[in-house]
N, C-alpha and C positions, 0 to 999 in steps of 0.2 A: 589454155590454162587460165583458171579463174583469176589468179594473181596478176596476170598480164592483160586483163581486159582494159581497154581504154575507157575512161570515165564517160558517162553520158552527159557531157556538158560541152558548151561551145568554147573551144580554145581561143583565147585572145593572144595576140602577140605580146610576149612577156618582156617588159622593159621596166626596170625599177626606176621610179621617179625619185628625185631628191626629196628626202623626208624633212630635212631641216636646213635652215640658213645659218651660215657661220656667224654672222654678225649678231644673232640673237642668243648665242651660246656663251656661257661663262668661260673665262680663260684660267689657266693654271698649269701646274706641273703634275701630271696624273700618276696614279698607281693603276696597274692593270690586273684585273682578276679574270681568269680564263676558265670557261666551262665547255665541255663537249667531248668529242671523240678524237681519233688519231690524227685528224687534220690540224689539231691544235695542241695535242698532248706532247709535252717536251720532257717526259721522264717519269710519269706516274705508273706506266706499265710495269708489272712486277718483274724483278730481275731474275727470279727463279723460274720463269716461264719462257719457253722458246719464243723469240721475237725480237723486239727492237733494241734490247740490250746486248744483242749478239751480232757478230758479223753476218752479212755485209752492211748493215745499217750504219750510217754515219761516215761512210767512206770519203765523201767530199767535205763535209763539215760535221764535227770538228776533227775528223780523221780517225775516229774510233766510235763504236756504238755508244749512244748516250740517251736512248729511250725515245728517239724520234722515228716515226714511220716513214723514213726517206733516207736518201744518201746524204742529206744535208738539212737545211732549214725548212721549217714548216710555216704555216700562216701566222702563228703566234709571234715568231721571231720578226716577221716583217711589220706587223702591227706595233710591236714594242719599239722597233727602230723608228717607225713613223712618229711615235709619241716621244721619241728622244730618250728612251730608257732602255736598260738591259732587259732581256727576256726574263719574266718573273720565275722564281724558284718553283719547281713542282711541289705540290702539297706533300706527297709521300716522302720525298727527300727531306723536306723540312721536319716531318714527324720523326724520321730516322736520325736526324742530326739537327738539334735545336740551334746550332750555331749558324745554320744556313741563313743567308740574307733574305729578308722579307720586305725590304724597303721599296722594291719595285712593284710589290703586289704578290700574288700567288696564283699558280696554275693548278686548277682542280680537274682539268680534263683527263679523261681516261680512255685509252685506245680500246676500241671494240664496244664502247658503251652507246646507249641511245637515249632518247627522251624517255621511253619505257624501258624497264629491265629487259636485258637480252638473255639468251640461254647459253652464251659462251661461259664455260665452267669457271674461268678465272675472272670474269667480269662481274663485279658487284656494284659498281658505282654508276648508276643511272644519273641522269641530269638532276633529278630530285635529291639523290644521295650526295652529289657533289655540292649542291647548294646547302645541304645539311652541314657538310664540313665547313663551308664558309660561315654559316650561322654560328657554329661552335667556336670558330676562330674569333669572331667578333665578340662573343660572350667572354672570351679569354682576354679581351681588351688588347688584342694585337694591333688594332688600328683605331685611331681617334675619329671623331666625326669630321674633323677637318680633312683627314686623309680621304674619307669617303666622299666628301664634297668635291674633291678633285680626282675622282676615280673613274675608270672606264671598265665595263665588263664586256668581254668578247665571248660570244656563244656560237658554236658551230657544231651542229648535231642533226641527226635525223636519217642519214644514209643507212646506218646499221639497223634502224627500225624497219626499213623496207627490205633489207636483206633477210632479216628475221621473218618478216611477213611471208616472203616468197619461199622460204625454206622450212617454215613451221610445218610439222607433220600433220597437225589437225587443222591448220589454217585458221581463218577468222570468219565466223559464220555470217557476219554482217557485210562482208565484202570490202573491197579496196576503198571505195569512196568514203564509207563510214570510218574506216581505219584512218584515212588521211585527215578527215575532219577531227577525229578524236585526238590524233597526234598533234595537230596544229593547236587545238584548244589547250592541250596540256602544256605545250611549249610556250604559248602565250601566258598561261598562268605562272610558269616558272620564270619567265622574263619579268613579270610584274612582281614576283616575290623578291627577285634580286634587287629591283628598284626599292621595294619597301624595306629592305635591309640596309638601305642607305646609299647605294650606288646611283650616281646622278646621270650617267650616260651608259646605255646598253646597246651594243652593236651586235646584231644577229645576222649570221651569214645564211644566204639561201642555200638550198641543196645545189650541188654541182650538177652538170649534165650527166646523169647516171648512165645514160646510154653510150657515153664516150669513154667511160672507164674501161680499161682493157679486159676486165672480167666479163664485160658484156659485149666485147668485140672480138673474142677469141675465135679460132677456126671453128666452123668453116668460113666465118666472116673474114678471118685472117687479118684482123686489126685494120681493115680498110675503111670501114664506115661506122659511124655512131648508130646505135640502135634507137630508132626514133620513138618506138613505143615506150621504152624506158625513159627517154627524155621528156615525153609528154607527162609521165607520172611526176617527174621532178617539177615540170612547169606548173602543173596544177597545184602541187604542194606549195610552190613559191607564190602563186597567186593568192592562195588562202592565207599564207604567212604575211604577205603585204597588207591584205585587208585587216588582219589581226593586229599588226603593228600600227596601222593608221588608227584603229579603234583605241589601242592602248594610249596613243598620244592624245587623242581627243578626250579620253576619260581623265588623263593626267593633267590636261590643260597646258602642257608645255611640249610643243612640237619638236623640241631638241632632245627629249629624253630617250626615245627608242629610235634607232636607225637601222636600216638594212644595208648589209654589204652584199652586193650583187655578184656572188661567187659564180653563179651560173653563166652569166654573159661574159664575165671576165675570163673564165676558162675557155668558153667557146671562141672568144676573140684571140686568146693566146694560142690555142690549137691552130686556128686559121693562119696566124702569123708564122707559127712554126713551120707549117706546110710551105708557105711562100719562101721562107728563108732556108729551107732544108735541101734545096736542089744540089748543093755542092758539099753536103756533109754525109757521113755514113748513116745518119738517122733521117731517112727521107719520110718516114711515117711516124707522126707523133703518137699515134694510138698504140704502137708496139712498145711494150715495156722493156726497160733495161734488163730486168730480172726474167729469165726464161725457164727457171726451174724452181718449183715450190715444194716445200716439205712441211707438212702439218700447217698448210695455209700460209706459210711464211717463206720469204725469199731465202733460197739456199746459197751459201757462200760460194759453191762451185757452179752457180748458175747465173752469174752476173756478166753483163756486157763489158767490153774492153774499156769503154769510156762513158761512165754514168753521167758525166757532165754534159754530154751531147744529147741525152735523152730528154723526153718531156715527162714520161711516167717512169717511176723507179720500179714499181711492181704493178700488180693487177688492179690496185685500188688507190694508189697514192702517187701524186706528182713527185718528180725528182727535185733536187735543189734548183736545177735549171728551170723546171716547170713552174715551181712556186715563184721564182724571180719573174718569169713572164706574166703569170697571173697577177702578181702584185703590181706590175707596171700598168695593168688595166684597172686596178682598183684605186690607184693613187689620186686620180682626179676627184672621185667622190669622197675619198677620205679627207681631202683638204677642205671640203665644204662641210662634211657631216661629223667628223670625229675630233674636232678641236674642242678642248675643254679649258 
């Protein structure tokens, strides 16, 4: 299948180098602005659509559905905790209720979205659209320049773009390599725009190992092994992203401005650790999701494992609360060096 062709390039061992040194970066108490997809969305998903505002999501935290694509916390919650602040209010909830707290920043991320517009009927907020919302908020004087001087942007997006690419009826005539180059080019332009709007630190997550997501390891693989071809696609994307971020920092003249969160290797390491520690637990295979029944692409309330807290993946595309805890543990070292403001 054309969409699954391996790029005609030499694959390098992918390891994200530290982009910045902590001693060169300004200090302060930050606000967090979040952009991306369901890995960082904490409540922008529409409540009237089947999904994360309905059971069984939120079983572990906060004990009821709250718009997160997991049984508990997602990446945003861990980054906010690291920064010493509460998870920022979702933009849509703030628009629905003006009394919502915006002192921690705002979360514009939208589950199902991508760098480019996707075809999901309920998804309208591409990364560009999310940044447009941020721009409008700034024009309404919600935040001062001092606020922005001590702010961090978290960006995690791209996986849905590849899902769209592989499922598009007409495909893309220029092929996967050109699609990836265009995707990373647009992502880099969006990162630069966030910076030009006043945010002094922008952290962008790499793609996760796409081949390890349960949706790519379902039977006949039976959740045993990661799909290496899909992982290579993610690795090539991440290599191009690393080069783009390096160029952004060079052009900006400040190596602290743009940093990479190595979600790929953090998830790979967390999965390997899970395998090692799972011998005496009911979940011996981290690639097998807790949710075993899907309805309209969403986890069904009658298809959930007995103990979501013991799983690594909650459903076919998203880590569980336990999985995100493990992933975060492998991100902490780089965060301490790269994300201080």
